[in-house]
N, C-alpha and C positions, 0 to 999 in steps of 0.2 A: 504494500500500500504506500502510495506517495502522499506525504503531508506537506503542504506548502509551508515554507519557512516562517511566514508571517503567522499562520495559524499555530504552528508548533511553538513559536515564541509566546503567543498569547495564552496558550494552555497553561503555561507556568507562571504567568504574570497576573496574579489575582487582583492587584491594585488597578491594573489597566482594565481588567474586566469590570470591576466595580465602577470605575470612572465612565466606561462606555455605557453601562446599564443606566447610570444616573443621567447621562446626556440624552439617552433615548427616552427615558421616562419624562424628563423635563421638556423635551421637544414635543412629545405627544400631548402633554398637559397644556403646553403653550398653544398648540394648535386647537385644542378643544375649548380653550378659554377665549379665543378670538371671537369678537361679537357675532360675526356672520355664522360661523360654524356652531357656536354656542346656541344661537337661536334655532338653528336647524335641528340640533340634537334635542333641544327642548320640545320642538314640534314632533320629533320622532317618537318621543315618549307618549305623547297624546295619540299619535297615529297608531302606535303599537298597542295601545290600550283599546283601540276600536273607534277612535274619532274619524269622521270623514276627512279626506285630504283637504277639502276646501276650508275646513276649520283650522287647519295648521298652516298659517300664512307663510312661514319660512319654507316649509316643504313644498307647498303649492306653487310658490314662486319658482322653485327649481324646475318643475315640470311644465310650467305654463309660459314662462318668459324666456325667450331665446337669449342665450348667453349668460343667464343668471347662474347656472351650475358651473360654468367655466370660471366665472369671476369668483365663486366661492372656493373652488378646489385649487385654483392656480397658486394662491399663497401657501396652502397646505403642502402641495407637491414641491414647491420651491424650498420650503423649510426642510422637508424630509430629504430632498436631494442634497442640500447643503450639509445636513447631518452626515449623510453617507460619504460625502467627499472628505469630511474630517475623520470619520470612523468607518472605513470601508467594510469592516467585518461586523458592524453593528447589526443586531437583529431587531427589527421593529416590533414594538409591543402592540401589534395588531394581529388579530386572527388572519392567517394568510395560507395560501396554497398555490402550488404551481404544477402544471403537467404540460405535456407537449403542446406548445402553441397557445397556452392559456394560463393567465396569472390572476389571482384574486386577492384583494386586500380589504378586509372589513373595517370600516371607519367607526361604526357604532351599531349597537343593537339595543333596542328597548322593547320589551314585551314581545309582540309578534312581528315587529318591524326591524329591518336592517338597512343600513346605508353602506354601500361598498363600491370599490373601484374594480373593474374587470378589464383586463388587457388581452386582446386577441392579437397574437403575433403572427402575421402572415408572411414573414420573411422567407419561409420555406416554399412559397408559391401557392397556387390555388389548392384548396382543400375541399373534400366532399365527404362530410361525416356520414357514417353508415347508420347512425342512430340519432334519435332526438329525445330529450327529456322533458316531461310535462309535470312541473310542480303545481300544487294547488295553492297558488298565491296571486295576489294582485301585484303586478310589476310595472315599473316605469324605467325604461332604459334610455338614458340621456347621453348622446354622443358628444364627448368632449373634444376628441381629436381623431383625425383619420377618416377614411371612407372605405366602404366595403359593399360587396354583393351579398345579400341575405336571401333566405327563404323563410317567409312567414308561414307558420304551420297551424292548421286548425283541424281538430278531430271532428269529422262530420258524422261518422258512424262508429260507435263503441260496442265491440262484441266481447268485452272482458279480456280474453286472451289475445285479442288482435283488434286492430282499428283501421278504419279508412281515413287517411290523412290527406287533406287538401294542402297543396303547397303553392304559394304565390311569390314570385321573385320580387325583390325590392332592393334598390340601391340607396344607401344612406351616407350622410356626411355630417361633419361637425355642426352642432346646433339642433339637430333633430331629436325628437323624443318618440319612442315606441311604447305603446301601452298594451298590456296583456291582462285579461280579466280573471282567468281561473285555470283549472287543470286541463281545459280543452285547447289552450293556446300556447304556442311556444315559437322559437325561432332558432335558426342555426346560421353560422357564418359560412358562406360558400367560398368567398375569396376576399381577404383583407389586403388592401394596398399598404404594405408596410405594417403599421400597428394601428389597431382600432382601440381607443380608450373610451370606456363607457362608465358613467356613474349610474349605479343600480339602486333604486329604491324599491323594496319589496316588503310585502306583508302577507304572511301565510294566513289561510282561512282559520276561523275560530275553531272549527272542527274539520281539519284538513283531510281530504282523501289522500290515499297513498301517492307518492311520487312515482311515476311510471316512465319507463324507457322503451321506445318502440323501434324496431327495424324499419327504416324508411322505404325499403324496397318491397318487403313482404307485408308490412304492417303488424308483424308478430310482436307480442309483448316479450321483451328479453330481460327486463329487470323491474322489480317492484320493491319499494321501500316505504317505510312509514313517513308521512309528511309532517309528523309531530316530533319535535326534538325530544320531548319527554319520553314519548313512546320508543324512540330510537335508543335512548339510554337504557330503558327497561329491556329492550331486546338484547342489547349487548350484555347486560347483567344476567339475563336468563341464559344466554349462550355460555357465558363464563361459568355459571353454576353447573350447567350440563357438562362442560368439558372437565370441570374439577370433580365430577362425580358426586356432587353434594346431594345425597339422597334426602337429607333433612330439609332441603328446600322444596321438595315435592308438594307438601301441603300449601306452601305459599304460591307456587306456580298454579295449583288447582284453583286457588282463590282468584288469582289474576286472570284465569280463563273465564271468569264470570262477569267482567266489566271491561270497558274500553272498546276500541275499534275491533272489528272482526279479525283484522290482520294480527293485532297484538294478542287477542284471545287465542287464535289458532296456534300462534307460535308458542304461547305459554302451555297450551295443551300438548303440543308435540314434545316440548322439553320435559313436561311432567311425565308423559308416557315413557320417554326414553330413560328417565331416572328411576321411576318406580311404576311398573306396569299396573300394579293394583290400584294405587291412588289415581293414576292417569285414566285407567279404564272406567273407574267409577264416575269420574267427572265426564268422560266421553259419553257414557250411557245416560247420565243425567240430561245432557244436552240433546241426545238422540231421542229422548222421551218428551221433549218440549217443542211441539210444533210451532209455537210462536217465537222461538229463538231463531235469530238470523243464521245461525250455524247448524240448524236442525238437519238440513239435507246432507251436507258433507259429513257431519258427525254420524248420522245414521248409516251412510254408505261406508264410512271407515270402520264402524263397529262390525258390520257384516263381513268386510274383507279380513279384518283381524281375527275374528272368530273362526272363519273358514280356514285360514292359513295356520292359525295357532290356537287351537281349542283351549289351551291352558289359560287364556285370558279370562275365561269365565270363572276361574277359581279366585281371581282377584288377589293373588298373593303379592306381597311386597318383594319385587325383584326387578332387575334391569329388563328392559323391553326385549322380547325374543324376536321381534320383527326386524 
């Protein structure tokens, strides 16, 4: 493994690390205290709590007045760029992620709402994504810099495991704002000329449907995840309990299978069955005897399949799932 000399030197220089962390924290705090951004973050709190966008003057200005978003973000970007010139190895105290051709920096999150910068890097030439993601959120995408060819996507027929997706080409440039209402609408970048920088204002639904990813050629559903951050955390915890073999967590998982979204309940039921077939099968039978339950049909079908393949399920013994 090759370690850059600068990084190697920094690893042993704890004083320099502390100085860098303080500089980053101070720069971020200074940015958030600037009047323009402070007003927007205050509005983000109200918006995230459910207020209409029109009631949040600072936020509404961003999406309604051309150039307002650029004027707000330019000083912030300038300050952060200056910070990195002084401290090239500094890690910004913002939630961030990067993958091939895409970079994301979350500026703020309040309740159900987030404000973030998204950079689509088109230096590699034209792209043609094979899939598109549809989150259940109200979104405003404000172009700060660059231009690109997009495809605006709309689910016109939803068949559960597949969808018919309408695609409309659109060319955008700095100053424009795109609006998406819910989980039936999305967009993809077909070709970005250089870099496309977007300010993204988003608010997930109060009871969000799962975020889904579809193959754009076949319309087939290729991935599904909870649209609720809290549920996502619960899913990860359930998976961890399962991988750790925590049989004592089975009653808790059975209880979790009784409330929440269908997706979360089904995941809890699966993990419960895997850890303790007796506890899990009792809960599965309870659901399969409740015609008014939204999981009634899949639970009843799973009951039949499990008993046919593994008759020992009917004994309801506490044991790892034999299936």
